C-alpha positions as CSV (number, residue, x, y, z in Angstrom):
1,X,76.8,97.0,107.6
2,X,79.7,97.1,105.2
3,X,82.7,98.0,106.8
4,X,85.2,100.8,105.5
5,X,87.9,100.9,108.1
6,X,91.1,102.0,106.3
7,X,91.6,105.4,105.3
8,X,93.0,104.1,101.4
9,X,89.8,102.6,100.6
10,X,87.7,105.5,101.1
11,X,86.6,107.3,97.8
12,X,87.3,111.2,97.2
13,X,83.6,111.9,99.3
14,X,84.7,110.1,102.4
15,X,88.0,111.8,102.4
16,X,85.9,115.2,102.6
17,X,83.7,113.8,105.0
18,X,86.3,112.8,107.4
19,X,87.9,115.7,107.7
20,X,84.5,117.5,108.2
21,X,83.4,115.3,110.7
22,X,87.0,114.7,112.8
23,X,88.1,118.8,112.0
24,X,91.4,119.9,111.5
25,X,91.8,123.1,113.2
26,X,89.4,124.7,116.0
27,X,86.4,126.5,114.9
28,X,86.0,128.9,117.9
29,X,88.5,131.3,118.9
30,X,87.3,132.9,122.1
31,X,89.5,132.1,125.1
32,X,88.3,130.3,127.9
33,X,89.6,130.9,131.5
34,X,88.8,129.5,134.8
35,X,87.0,125.8,135.4
36,X,83.8,125.1,136.3
37,X,81.9,122.5,138.3
38,X,80.0,119.7,137.0
39,X,75.9,120.0,136.7
40,X,73.7,118.9,139.8
41,X,71.9,116.1,137.5
42,X,74.4,113.1,137.3
43,X,72.5,112.0,134.1
44,X,74.0,114.7,132.1
45,X,76.6,115.0,129.4
46,X,79.0,118.1,130.0
47,X,82.1,119.7,128.9
48,X,84.4,122.7,129.6
49,X,84.8,123.7,125.6
50,X,82.5,124.1,122.6
51,X,82.1,121.4,120.2
52,X,84.8,121.7,117.4
53,X,83.8,118.4,115.5
54,X,80.4,117.3,114.9
55,X,80.7,114.4,116.8
56,X,81.4,116.3,119.8
57,X,78.1,118.1,119.3
58,X,75.1,117.3,121.8
59,X,72.1,116.0,120.1
60,X,68.4,117.3,120.8
61,X,65.3,115.8,118.9
62,X,61.4,115.3,119.4
63,X,61.4,112.4,116.8
64,X,61.0,114.4,113.7
65,X,63.1,117.5,114.3
66,X,66.6,117.0,115.3
67,X,69.6,119.4,116.2
68,X,73.3,119.2,116.8
69,X,74.3,121.8,119.4
70,X,77.9,123.1,119.2
71,X,78.0,125.2,122.4
72,X,80.0,127.9,120.4
73,X,80.4,131.2,122.1
74,X,80.5,133.9,119.4
75,X,79.1,131.7,116.5
76,X,76.8,128.9,117.7
77,X,75.9,126.3,115.1
78,X,72.8,124.0,115.5
79,X,73.0,121.6,112.8
80,X,68.9,120.6,111.7
81,X,67.7,117.4,110.4
82,X,63.9,117.1,109.8
83,X,63.1,113.0,109.7
84,X,61.4,113.2,106.1
85,X,64.1,115.2,104.3
86,X,65.5,112.3,101.8
87,X,67.0,112.4,98.7
88,X,65.1,111.6,95.6
89,X,61.4,111.1,95.3
90,X,59.4,108.1,94.6
91,X,60.6,105.6,92.3
92,X,60.0,101.7,91.5
93,X,63.4,99.9,91.6
94,X,61.9,96.8,90.0
95,X,64.3,94.5,87.8
96,X,62.3,92.3,84.9
97,X,65.3,90.5,84.2
98,X,65.7,89.0,87.6
99,X,62.7,86.4,87.4
100,X,64.2,84.8,84.1
101,X,67.7,84.6,85.9
102,X,66.9,82.9,89.1
103,X,66.9,79.3,88.2
104,X,70.4,79.9,86.4
105,X,71.8,81.4,89.4
106,X,70.2,78.5,91.9
107,X,72.0,75.9,89.6
108,X,75.4,77.7,89.7
109,X,74.7,77.6,93.7
110,X,74.4,74.1,93.6
111,X,77.0,73.5,91.5
112,X,79.6,74.9,93.8
113,X,80.1,77.9,91.3
114,X,79.3,80.7,93.8
115,X,81.3,83.3,92.3
116,X,79.7,82.7,88.8
117,X,76.6,82.8,90.7
118,X,77.7,86.4,91.8
119,X,78.5,88.0,88.8
120,X,75.0,86.6,87.3
121,X,73.3,88.2,90.2
122,X,75.3,91.5,89.7
123,X,74.4,91.6,86.0
124,X,71.1,90.6,85.9
125,X,69.6,90.4,89.4
126,X,69.7,93.8,91.3
127,X,67.3,96.6,91.5
128,X,67.4,99.3,88.9
129,X,68.5,101.2,90.1
130,X,71.0,99.2,92.5
131,X,71.1,102.1,95.1
132,X,69.0,103.8,97.5
133,X,67.8,107.1,98.7
134,X,69.9,109.0,101.3
135,X,69.1,110.9,104.3
136,X,69.8,114.5,104.1
137,X,70.7,117.7,106.5
138,X,68.1,120.7,106.2
139,X,70.7,123.3,107.2
140,X,72.1,125.3,110.2
141,X,70.7,127.6,112.7
142,X,73.5,130.3,112.9
143,X,73.4,132.5,116.0
144,X,76.4,135.1,116.3
145,X,77.3,137.1,119.4
146,X,79.4,140.1,120.0
147,X,82.1,138.3,122.2
148,X,85.6,139.3,121.6
149,X,88.8,138.1,123.7
150,X,88.1,136.0,126.7
151,X,85.2,134.3,128.5
152,X,85.1,132.3,132.0
153,X,83.2,129.5,133.7
154,X,82.0,128.2,130.3
155,X,80.1,125.1,130.6
156,X,77.8,123.0,128.0
157,X,75.5,120.5,128.8
158,X,72.9,117.9,127.9
159,X,70.7,117.0,130.6
160,X,69.3,113.6,129.4
161,X,66.6,113.5,132.3
162,X,65.1,116.7,131.0
163,X,66.3,116.7,127.5
164,X,67.5,120.0,127.4
165,X,70.4,121.4,126.0
166,X,72.7,124.4,127.9
167,X,75.3,126.5,127.2
168,X,76.7,129.0,130.0
169,X,79.7,131.4,130.5
170,X,80.7,134.8,132.0
171,X,81.9,137.8,130.1
172,X,82.7,141.0,131.6
173,X,80.9,140.4,134.4
174,X,77.4,139.3,132.7
175,X,76.7,135.5,133.0
176,X,75.1,134.4,129.6
177,X,73.0,131.2,129.5
178,X,71.1,129.6,126.4
179,X,68.8,126.6,126.6
180,X,68.0,124.8,123.8
181,X,65.3,121.8,123.2
182,X,63.3,120.2,120.2
183,X,59.8,119.8,122.1
184,X,57.4,116.9,121.3
185,X,54.9,118.6,122.6
186,X,54.4,121.8,120.5
187,X,56.7,120.5,117.7
188,X,59.3,123.2,117.5
189,X,62.7,123.9,118.7
190,X,63.0,126.4,121.3
191,X,65.9,128.3,122.4
192,X,65.9,131.0,125.3
193,X,68.9,133.4,125.7
194,X,69.4,135.1,129.2
195,X,71.4,137.4,130.7
196,X,71.8,138.1,134.5
197,X,71.8,141.6,133.5
198,X,69.2,143.7,132.0
199,X,69.9,144.9,128.3
200,X,72.9,142.7,127.6
201,X,71.4,140.1,125.3
202,X,72.7,140.8,121.7
203,X,72.9,138.7,118.9
204,X,72.2,137.6,115.1
205,X,70.1,134.9,113.8
206,X,70.5,133.3,110.4
207,X,69.9,130.3,108.3
208,X,72.1,128.1,106.1
209,X,71.9,125.2,104.0
210,X,74.0,122.8,101.8
211,X,70.6,122.2,99.8
212,X,69.4,124.9,97.1
213,X,67.3,127.3,99.1
214,X,66.0,130.9,99.1
215,X,65.7,132.7,102.6
216,X,63.3,135.4,103.0
217,X,61.7,137.3,105.9
218,X,58.3,137.8,107.0
219,X,58.1,140.9,109.1
220,X,60.9,141.9,111.5
221,X,61.1,138.7,113.4
222,X,60.8,135.9,111.1
223,X,62.8,134.3,108.5
224,X,61.8,131.3,106.3
225,X,64.3,128.9,104.2
226,X,62.7,126.9,101.5
227,X,63.7,125.1,98.9
228,X,64.2,121.2,97.4
229,X,67.0,119.0,96.9
230,X,68.7,116.0,98.4
231,X,69.8,115.4,94.8
232,X,69.3,111.6,93.3
233,X,72.2,110.1,95.1
234,X,72.6,106.7,93.6
235,X,69.5,106.6,92.4
236,X,70.0,109.2,89.9
237,X,66.5,111.2,90.0
238,X,66.4,114.6,90.7
239,X,65.5,115.7,94.6
240,X,62.4,117.2,94.0
241,X,60.9,117.0,97.8
242,X,60.2,120.7,98.8
243,X,60.8,121.7,102.7
244,X,61.0,124.7,104.7
245,X,62.6,126.0,107.5
246,X,60.9,129.0,109.5
247,X,62.5,130.7,112.3
248,X,61.2,133.6,114.5
249,X,62.9,135.8,117.0
250,X,60.8,137.0,120.1
251,X,62.8,139.5,122.1
252,X,62.0,140.7,125.6
253,X,63.1,144.2,125.7
254,X,65.5,145.7,123.0
255,X,64.9,145.8,119.3
256,X,64.9,143.2,116.5
257,X,65.5,144.1,113.1
258,X,66.4,142.6,109.9
259,X,70.1,143.4,108.2
260,X,71.6,141.4,105.5
261,X,69.2,138.5,105.7
262,X,69.5,138.1,109.3
263,X,67.4,138.8,112.4
264,X,69.6,141.4,114.6
265,X,68.7,141.6,118.4
266,X,70.3,144.5,120.3
267,X,70.0,145.6,124.0
268,X,67.4,142.7,125.0
269,X,67.1,141.1,128.4
270,X,66.4,137.9,127.0
271,X,65.2,136.3,123.9
272,X,63.1,133.1,122.8
273,X,63.5,131.7,119.0
274,X,61.2,129.2,117.6
275,X,61.9,127.1,115.0
276,X,60.4,124.3,113.0
277,X,61.0,122.4,109.5
278,X,58.7,120.4,107.5
279,X,58.6,118.5,104.3
280,X,56.1,117.8,101.4
281,X,56.2,114.2,102.5
282,X,52.8,112.4,102.9
283,X,53.6,108.6,102.5
284,X,56.6,106.8,100.6
285,X,54.2,107.2,97.2
286,X,52.9,111.1,97.6
287,X,55.0,114.2,98.4
288,X,52.2,116.6,97.3
289,X,52.1,117.9,100.7
290,X,52.7,121.8,101.4
291,X,55.2,122.5,104.6
292,X,54.4,126.0,104.6
293,X,51.0,125.6,106.8
294,X,52.7,123.0,109.1
295,X,55.5,125.6,110.1
296,X,53.5,128.3,110.0
297,X,50.7,126.7,112.6
298,X,53.8,125.2,115.0
299,X,55.4,128.5,115.1
300,X,52.1,130.5,115.5
301,X,50.8,128.4,118.5
302,X,54.1,128.3,120.4
303,X,54.4,131.8,119.9
304,X,51.4,132.0,122.3
305,X,52.8,130.1,124.9
306,X,56.0,131.5,127.5
307,X,59.1,129.6,127.4
308,X,58.6,128.3,130.8
309,X,55.1,126.9,129.3
310,X,56.8,125.0,126.5
311,X,60.1,123.8,128.6
312,X,57.6,122.6,131.3
313,X,55.4,120.7,128.8
314,X,58.5,119.5,127.1
315,X,60.0,118.1,130.4
316,X,56.8,116.3,131.2
317,X,56.6,114.6,128.3
318,X,59.9,113.2,128.3
319,X,59.9,112.6,131.6
320,X,56.7,110.5,131.1
321,X,58.9,108.1,129.2
322,X,62.7,108.5,130.3
323,X,61.6,108.1,134.0
324,X,60.0,104.6,133.6
325,X,63.6,103.2,134.4
326,X,66.1,103.8,136.9
327,X,69.5,102.5,136.9
328,X,71.9,102.7,139.8
329,X,75.5,101.7,140.3
330,X,76.7,104.4,142.7
331,X,78.6,107.5,142.4
332,X,82.3,108.1,142.6
333,X,84.6,111.2,142.6
334,X,85.3,110.4,139.0
335,X,81.7,111.1,137.8
336,X,82.5,114.6,138.5
337,X,84.7,115.0,135.7
338,X,83.7,116.3,132.0
339,X,82.0,113.9,130.1
340,X,84.8,113.5,127.3
341,X,87.4,113.0,130.1
342,X,85.2,110.3,132.0
343,X,85.5,108.3,128.7
344,X,89.0,108.5,128.5
345,X,89.5,107.7,132.3
346,X,87.3,105.0,132.1
347,X,89.6,103.3,129.5
348,X,92.3,103.6,132.1
349,X,90.7,101.7,134.6
350,X,88.8,104.9,136.8
351,X,86.7,103.9,139.3
352,X,83.3,105.3,137.6
353,X,80.5,102.7,137.8
354,X,78.2,105.5,136.8
355,X,79.2,106.0,133.0
356,X,78.2,102.8,131.9
357,X,74.7,104.0,133.7
358,X,75.1,107.3,131.7
359,X,75.7,105.4,128.5
360,X,72.7,103.0,129.2
361,X,70.1,105.9,129.7
362,X,71.4,107.8,127.1
363,X,70.6,105.1,124.7
364,X,66.8,105.4,126.0
365,X,67.2,109.3,125.8
366,X,68.2,108.8,121.8
367,X,65.4,106.5,121.1
368,X,62.9,108.8,122.9
369,X,64.6,111.7,120.9
370,X,64.5,110.0,117.3
371,X,61.6,107.4,117.3
372,X,58.1,108.9,118.5
373,X,54.5,107.6,117.2
374,X,54.0,109.3,113.9
375,X,57.7,109.9,112.9
376,X,60.1,107.8,110.7
377,X,62.1,104.9,112.3
378,X,65.3,105.7,113.9
379,X,67.7,105.3,111.0
380,X,71.5,104.5,110.7
381,X,72.1,107.5,112.5
382,X,68.8,108.4,114.5
383,X,67.6,111.5,113.2
384,X,70.8,113.3,113.2
385,X,73.1,113.6,110.2
386,X,75.2,116.7,109.0
387,X,76.3,115.1,105.7
388,X,74.9,115.2,102.3
389,X,76.6,111.9,101.0
390,X,76.4,110.4,104.5
391,X,78.1,107.2,105.7
392,X,76.1,104.4,104.1
393,X,73.2,106.9,103.1
394,X,72.1,107.3,106.5
395,X,69.4,104.7,105.9
396,X,68.0,101.7,107.0
397,X,70.2,98.7,106.8
398,X,68.0,95.9,108.1
399,X,70.3,92.9,108.1
400,X,71.1,94.1,111.7
401,X,71.2,97.9,112.1
402,X,67.8,98.8,112.2
403,X,67.0,96.1,114.1
404,X,69.4,96.8,117.0
405,X,67.9,100.2,116.9
406,X,64.7,98.5,118.5
407,X,66.5,95.6,120.8
408,X,65.7,98.2,123.9
409,X,62.1,99.4,122.7
410,X,60.2,96.7,124.6
411,X,62.6,95.7,127.6
412,X,63.4,99.2,128.9
413,X,59.9,100.1,129.1
414,X,59.7,102.4,125.9
415,X,57.2,100.2,123.8
416,X,55.4,103.0,122.0
417,X,58.8,104.0,120.4
418,X,58.6,100.6,118.4
419,X,55.9,102.3,116.5
420,X,57.4,104.0,113.8
421,X,59.3,100.7,112.9
422,X,55.8,98.7,112.7
423,X,54.7,101.5,110.3
424,X,57.6,100.8,108.0
425,X,57.1,97.4,108.1
426,X,53.6,97.7,107.0
427,X,55.0,99.8,104.0
428,X,57.5,97.5,102.8
429,X,55.1,94.6,103.1
430,X,53.3,96.8,100.3
431,X,55.9,97.9,98.0
432,X,57.9,94.2,98.9
433,X,54.8,92.5,97.1
434,X,56.3,93.7,93.7
435,X,59.7,92.7,94.5
436,X,58.1,89.4,95.3
437,X,56.1,89.2,92.2
438,X,58.7,90.3,89.7
439,X,62.0,89.2,90.8
440,X,61.0,85.9,91.9
441,X,57.6,85.2,90.4
442,X,56.4,84.4,94.2
443,X,53.2,85.6,96.4
444,X,53.6,87.4,99.4
445,X,56.1,90.2,100.0
446,X,60.2,90.5,100.5
447,X,62.4,93.0,101.4
448,X,66.4,92.6,101.2
449,X,69.2,94.5,103.3
450,X,68.3,97.9,102.9
451,X,65.3,100.1,102.5
452,X,65.0,104.0,102.7
453,X,62.1,106.9,102.8
454,X,60.3,105.5,99.7
455,X,60.3,102.0,101.2
456,X,62.3,100.5,98.1
457,X,62.8,96.6,98.7
458,X,65.0,95.7,96.1
459,X,68.5,94.0,96.2
460,X,71.3,96.7,96.2
461,X,74.9,97.6,96.7
462,X,76.0,94.2,94.5
463,X,75.3,90.8,95.5
464,X,78.0,90.2,97.7
465,X,75.8,92.6,100.2
466,X,72.7,93.2,98.7
467,X,71.4,89.3,97.6
468,X,69.9,88.6,101.2
469,X,65.8,88.0,101.0
470,X,65.7,88.1,104.6
471,X,65.4,91.6,105.7
472,X,61.5,92.0,106.1
473,X,61.3,88.7,107.7
474,X,63.6,89.7,110.7
475,X,61.7,92.9,110.9
476,X,58.5,91.0,111.4
477,X,59.7,89.2,114.3
478,X,59.3,92.5,115.8
479,X,55.8,92.4,115.5
480,X,55.7,89.1,117.7
481,X,58.1,90.4,120.1
482,X,55.9,93.5,120.9
483,X,52.9,90.9,121.4
484,X,54.9,89.1,124.2
485,X,55.7,92.2,126.1
486,X,52.2,93.6,125.8
487,X,49.6,91.1,124.9
488,X,48.1,93.2,122.8
489,X,45.5,91.1,120.8
490,X,44.4,94.0,118.6
491,X,47.7,94.6,117.6
492,X,48.3,91.1,116.8
493,X,45.3,91.3,114.6
494,X,46.0,94.2,112.7
495,X,49.5,92.8,111.8
496,X,48.8,89.2,111.2
497,X,48.5,89.8,107.4
498,X,52.0,91.4,107.4
499,X,53.2,88.1,108.8
500,X,51.0,85.9,106.8
501,X,52.2,87.8,103.7
502,X,56.1,87.4,104.3
503,X,55.2,83.6,105.1
504,X,53.7,83.3,101.6
505,X,56.8,84.6,100.3
506,X,58.9,82.0,101.6
507,X,56.6,79.0,101.1
508,X,57.1,80.1,97.3
509,X,60.8,81.0,97.4
510,X,62.1,77.8,99.3
511,X,63.9,75.5,97.5
512,X,64.9,72.1,98.1
513,X,69.1,71.7,98.5
514,X,69.9,68.7,96.1
515,X,72.8,68.1,98.0
516,X,71.0,67.7,101.2
517,X,67.2,67.4,100.7
518,X,66.5,70.5,103.4
519,X,64.5,73.5,102.1
520,X,66.9,76.6,102.0
521,X,66.9,80.1,100.6
522,X,68.9,80.3,97.6
523,X,70.5,82.5,96.4
524,X,71.2,84.5,99.9
525,X,74.4,85.2,101.8
526,X,75.3,85.2,105.5
527,X,75.6,88.8,105.5
528,X,78.3,90.4,103.9
529,X,80.7,87.7,105.2
530,X,82.7,86.2,102.4
531,X,82.8,82.1,102.9
532,X,85.6,79.6,101.7
533,X,84.7,79.4,98.2
534,X,85.7,83.0,97.3
535,X,81.9,84.7,97.6
536,X,79.2,85.5,100.1
537,X,76.7,83.8,97.8
538,X,75.2,80.5,99.0
539,X,72.3,78.6,100.1
540,X,70.5,78.5,103.4
541,X,72.8,80.3,105.5
542,X,72.4,79.4,109.4
543,X,70.9,82.9,109.9
544,X,68.2,82.6,107.2
545,X,67.1,79.2,108.8
546,X,66.8,80.6,112.2
547,X,65.2,83.8,111.3
548,X,62.6,81.1,108.8
549,X,62.0,79.2,112.0
550,X,61.0,82.1,114.0
551,X,58.7,83.4,111.4
552,X,56.9,80.6,110.7
553,X,56.7,79.6,114.3
554,X,55.5,83.0,115.4
555,X,53.0,83.5,112.4
556,X,51.4,79.9,113.2
557,X,51.0,80.7,116.7
558,X,49.4,84.1,115.9
559,X,47.2,82.6,113.4
560,X,46.1,80.3,116.5
561,X,45.4,83.2,119.0
562,X,43.2,84.8,116.5
563,X,41.5,81.5,115.3
564,X,42.6,82.1,111.6
565,X,44.0,80.0,108.7
566,X,44.1,76.1,110.1
567,X,45.2,75.0,106.6
568,X,47.9,77.6,106.0
569,X,49.3,77.0,109.6
570,X,49.6,73.1,108.4
571,X,51.5,74.3,105.4
572,X,53.8,76.7,107.7
573,X,54.7,73.9,109.9
574,X,55.4,71.2,107.2
575,X,57.9,73.8,105.5
576,X,59.4,74.5,109.1
577,X,60.1,71.0,109.7
578,X,62.0,70.7,106.6
579,X,64.5,73.7,107.1
580,X,68.3,73.1,107.4
581,X,69.1,72.6,111.2
582,X,71.6,74.6,113.2
583,X,75.2,72.4,113.2
584,X,78.0,72.3,114.8
585,X,81.4,72.4,112.7
586,X,84.5,70.4,113.0
587,X,86.2,73.2,115.3
588,X,83.4,73.0,117.8
589,X,82.0,76.2,116.3
590,X,78.2,76.8,115.4
591,X,78.5,76.7,111.7
592,X,77.8,79.7,109.7
593,X,76.9,77.9,106.5
594,X,75.6,74.7,105.6
595,X,79.0,73.6,104.6
596,X,81.8,73.6,107.5
597,X,83.5,76.4,105.8
598,X,83.9,78.6,108.7
599,X,87.6,77.9,109.7
600,X,88.5,78.4,106.3
601,X,86.7,81.7,105.6
602,X,89.2,84.6,105.2
603,X,88.0,86.8,107.9
604,X,88.2,85.1,111.2
605,X,87.3,88.2,113.2
606,X,84.5,89.2,110.9
607,X,82.1,92.0,112.7
608,X,79.0,90.2,111.7
609,X,77.8,87.2,113.8
610,X,74.8,86.4,111.8
611,X,74.3,82.9,112.6
612,X,74.2,83.7,116.3
613,X,71.1,85.5,115.9
614,X,70.0,81.9,117.0
615,X,71.1,83.1,120.7
616,X,70.5,86.7,120.3
617,X,68.1,88.1,119.6
618,X,66.3,84.7,118.8
619,X,65.9,82.1,121.6
620,X,66.6,79.3,119.8
621,X,70.2,78.7,121.5
622,X,70.1,78.3,125.1
623,X,72.5,77.5,127.9
624,X,70.1,75.4,130.0
625,X,67.9,74.0,126.9
626,X,70.5,73.7,124.1
627,X,73.9,73.4,126.0
628,X,76.0,71.9,123.4
629,X,74.8,74.8,120.7
630,X,75.6,77.5,123.5
631,X,79.1,76.2,123.6
632,X,79.1,76.2,120.0
633,X,78.0,79.9,120.2
634,X,80.5,80.7,122.4
635,X,83.3,79.0,120.7
636,X,82.2,81.3,117.6
637,X,82.1,84.4,119.8
638,X,85.7,83.6,120.9
639,X,87.1,83.0,117.4
640,X,85.2,86.3,116.0
641,X,86.8,88.2,119.1
642,X,85.4,90.6,121.8
643,X,86.8,93.9,119.9
644,X,85.0,94.9,116.3
645,X,83.3,97.9,114.9
646,X,80.9,99.5,117.5
647,X,77.5,98.0,116.7
648,X,79.3,94.7,116.3
649,X,80.6,94.9,119.9
650,X,76.8,96.0,121.1
651,X,75.9,92.8,119.5
652,X,78.7,90.7,121.4
653,X,77.5,92.2,124.7
654,X,74.0,91.0,124.3
655,X,75.3,87.4,122.9
656,X,77.8,87.2,126.0
657,X,75.0,88.2,128.6
658,X,72.6,85.4,127.1
659,X,75.4,82.9,127.8
660,X,75.6,84.2,131.4
661,X,78.9,85.5,131.7
662,X,78.7,88.4,133.2
663,X,82.7,89.7,133.7
664,X,83.0,88.5,129.9
665,X,80.1,90.7,129.1
666,X,81.3,93.7,131.2
667,X,84.7,93.7,129.4
668,X,83.0,94.1,126.3
669,X,81.0,96.8,127.6
670,X,84.2,98.5,128.7
671,X,85.4,97.8,125.1
672,X,82.2,99.8,123.8
673,X,82.7,102.9,126.0
674,X,86.5,103.2,124.7
675,X,87.2,106.4,122.8
676,X,87.9,104.3,119.8
677,X,84.2,103.1,119.6
678,X,82.7,106.0,121.6
679,X,82.8,109.4,120.2
680,X,83.3,112.6,123.0
681,X,79.4,113.3,122.7
682,X,78.6,109.3,123.5
683,X,77.8,108.4,119.9
684,X,78.7,104.9,119.0
685,X,81.6,104.8,116.7
686,X,81.5,102.2,114.0
687,X,83.7,104.1,112.9
688,X,82.3,106.4,111.4
689,X,79.2,107.2,113.3
690,X,76.3,104.7,113.7
691,X,73.9,105.0,116.3
692,X,72.9,101.4,116.5
693,X,75.9,100.6,118.8
694,X,74.1,103.0,121.3
695,X,70.9,100.9,121.1
696,X,73.0,97.7,121.3
697,X,74.8,98.8,124.4
698,X,71.4,99.8,126.4
699,X,70.0,96.4,125.1
700,X,72.6,94.5,126.3
701,X,73.0,95.9,129.9
702,X,69.4,95.3,130.0
703,X,69.9,91.5,129.3
704,X,73.1,91.5,131.8
705,X,70.1,92.4,134.4
706,X,67.2,90.4,133.3
707,X,65.9,88.4,130.7
708,X,62.7,86.7,129.8
709,X,63.1,84.8,126.6
710,X,63.1,81.3,127.7
711,X,59.8,81.4,129.6
712,X,61.1,82.4,133.0
713,X,61.9,86.4,134.6
714,X,65.3,85.5,135.3
715,X,67.1,88.1,137.6
716,X,70.5,89.2,137.3
717,X,71.5,86.4,134.8
718,X,74.9,87.8,133.8
719,X,75.8,90.3,136.6
720,X,79.6,91.3,136.6
721,X,81.6,91.5,139.6
722,X,82.3,95.0,138.8
723,X,78.8,95.9,139.9
724,X,78.5,94.5,143.2
725,X,75.8,96.9,144.3
726,X,72.9,98.6,142.7
727,X,69.3,98.7,141.5
728,X,67.3,98.9,138.4
729,X,63.6,99.6,138.3
730,X,61.1,99.3,135.4
731,X,62.3,97.0,133.2
732,X,59.6,95.0,131.3
733,X,59.5,91.4,130.9
734,X,57.6,89.0,128.4
735,X,54.1,88.1,129.5
736,X,53.4,91.5,130.5
737,X,55.6,92.2,133.7
738,X,57.5,95.3,135.3
739,X,60.6,94.2,137.3
740,X,62.8,96.1,139.9
741,X,65.6,94.3,141.0
742,X,68.2,95.4,143.7
743,X,71.3,93.9,144.9
744,X,74.5,93.9,147.2
745,X,77.4,92.3,147.7
746,X,76.9,90.6,144.7
747,X,73.6,88.8,145.1
748,X,70.1,89.5,144.6
749,X,68.5,91.5,147.8
750,X,65.0,91.6,146.6
751,X,62.9,92.0,143.2
752,X,59.4,93.5,142.8
753,X,57.2,91.9,140.1
754,X,54.4,93.8,138.7
755,X,51.8,92.3,136.7
756,X,51.2,95.7,133.9
757,X,49.6,93.9,130.6
758,X,48.0,90.6,129.5
759,X,45.3,90.1,132.0
760,X,41.7,91.4,132.2
761,X,40.6,92.9,135.7
762,X,39.7,90.4,138.0
763,X,42.0,87.7,136.3
764,X,45.5,86.8,137.3
765,X,48.7,86.1,135.5
766,X,51.2,83.6,136.1
767,X,55.2,83.5,136.1
768,X,57.9,81.6,136.6
769,X,60.8,83.8,138.4
770,X,64.3,82.6,138.4
771,X,67.6,83.4,140.2
772,X,70.4,81.4,139.1
773,X,69.0,77.6,139.5
774,X,66.3,78.8,141.8
775,X,63.1,79.0,140.3
776,X,59.4,80.2,142.1
777,X,56.1,80.4,140.5
778,X,53.9,83.4,141.1
779,X,50.3,84.2,140.5
780,X,49.8,87.8,140.0
781,X,46.1,89.7,139.9
782,X,46.1,92.1,137.2
783,X,47.9,95.4,138.4
784,X,49.4,93.4,141.1
785,X,52.6,93.1,142.5
786,X,54.7,90.6,144.7
787,X,58.2,91.3,146.3
788,X,60.7,88.4,145.9
789,X,63.5,88.2,148.4
790,X,64.3,84.5,149.2
791,X,63.7,81.3,146.9
């Protein structure tokens, strides 16, 4: 992910974005008096004032339909997203000039003329267009209330155990309450507005949008906003994707009428608002759908249920996923403070062990809310974006960020939420065949460092960033990881053609380095990092070689399990043996490039730690199995530093956990939770907002408590002294196991190992459980459990 961290480097649109996101004055004017206490549920984000900035609003989502709830008193704003609403339209970015220039670019690289190679790539080998589409906001739901003067006992909160946002306050002796949810069951956003006295609910409802829209009404209780848009962005093709937002207001008592394009409710006892949004998107090739029947059907079906029924079904479905994992480090008085204050106090060393727990579970909440079977995968901002020109297009940056989004999916027991990413991988394995053929004259498929709704796979942005042909390969390793956790052979059989196709590309693309004799990728780069020779362009960076070692080994093992492609397996293994190896450089560091350039690179504290892919998420570096490489990785991490962009801090947490340094890892957790890297609503701050840091933090804390990449189920491998007592239940380990861990006085008290997958009824599963240097062999019947307290 490219860094933009100095104000002077932002072009004019980014200046506007910063003013919009961070605000220059309050957007609410009602005075608030009195202090309200914390909600009963400790897994809540809560505040004593409405959101002024977008990064203070609270996110809700059902995987597809997202909202940012501001909690304003007199003019509520709920900013809306639908996961298929993107700019532009289906397009073909292939560049026929690329292939004929490939030999010349390679020769320039091997001759050491890296800048000349970069310039030639920029002029002849980037996609046409050299940008991609961006994720777009649908608009806003606006609720206006006749409130003047002051209110008391104001609180807004997001209960992440129920996935319900709430706003409450008292005005003139009446307590007003709003509940807001986005239901994965009924596929609508549902809002209930109540008062503790009859006839006191009055408000107006309207829709607005930054897109080109028309708003009409149907009857006296429904508004429909329709349009198309998203513009063309950097693709320069018009946005032709049609969308519709439909909202219906159902009051109890009182009246509802249409006035000036608004639905106006007066003298009601309560009211329910149902909202849906949909687009004409059918798949990345086809936008001939009709959103109207979709929104009508969802609203009509939900209208037949009471809010209590909608709420109960929503909570049950959310908790089916969310409550699979519990994490407890104890509660202190500090946890009773509002979330924005807790964040500030934690940076000042407040005794608040539950704040990391809240952040951890918030990461799981965000994944549940932004990625469900049948939806689009979580993008750079999950499903939440309020800007028509969002940072880095709010798309899929696959040189780290998209992968990081899904690091916690398997280990934190949310395996099915991985499915949207698998669907994306299937799509780019199709579009990537054209890129492989036209750009490289190769079989198989390839994807570079970004993709979008239209599944473009070309190199974009500029050679410095975009000439990295490894994004699809890295994503493909997620398929194997899913199998390791679930033992799902049917899944493996379905996805093997994707793995095979990726290997076919690299067997054609790899070239022998005349200077070393190894097979290397060329052209490529170590993502976004300039080496000592004035460019990022190079041959065979360490990350590429590590990804290919994994891809090749995983594909061979998959073919073996399935009994397929014996000859092809041999080709892959032969190529794997000739890949350039990991190296230790002159400063004792893990080399980022084939040449020992690291200490001469201009950015010694670069945010990317791409060559440490071999440490995490891969298992090629391990403190016990490869101690010298592990020491070199630690040297690299020391050089890079603990403080970086939000997502990069998240990666560092995972890496130090793999090196079994619990206290160092915890210090970096604290850095991630610092107000400079976590916004008031606990969104990750690059800055600006990127959601991957949230997911990286959740994954990293999981790695502190449980690891299974080395073949062992390792308990508390990086437990910090700051967490002397606690428990975690429901974590998943490779091999099909679920693990509960309890500890006290900084040492293991007991663990329960459950066999949950990978063994047929009547058979058994074997595992090795490790705690420090102690190892225990276990045999568990399918569905069985074993408690371990002493080794």
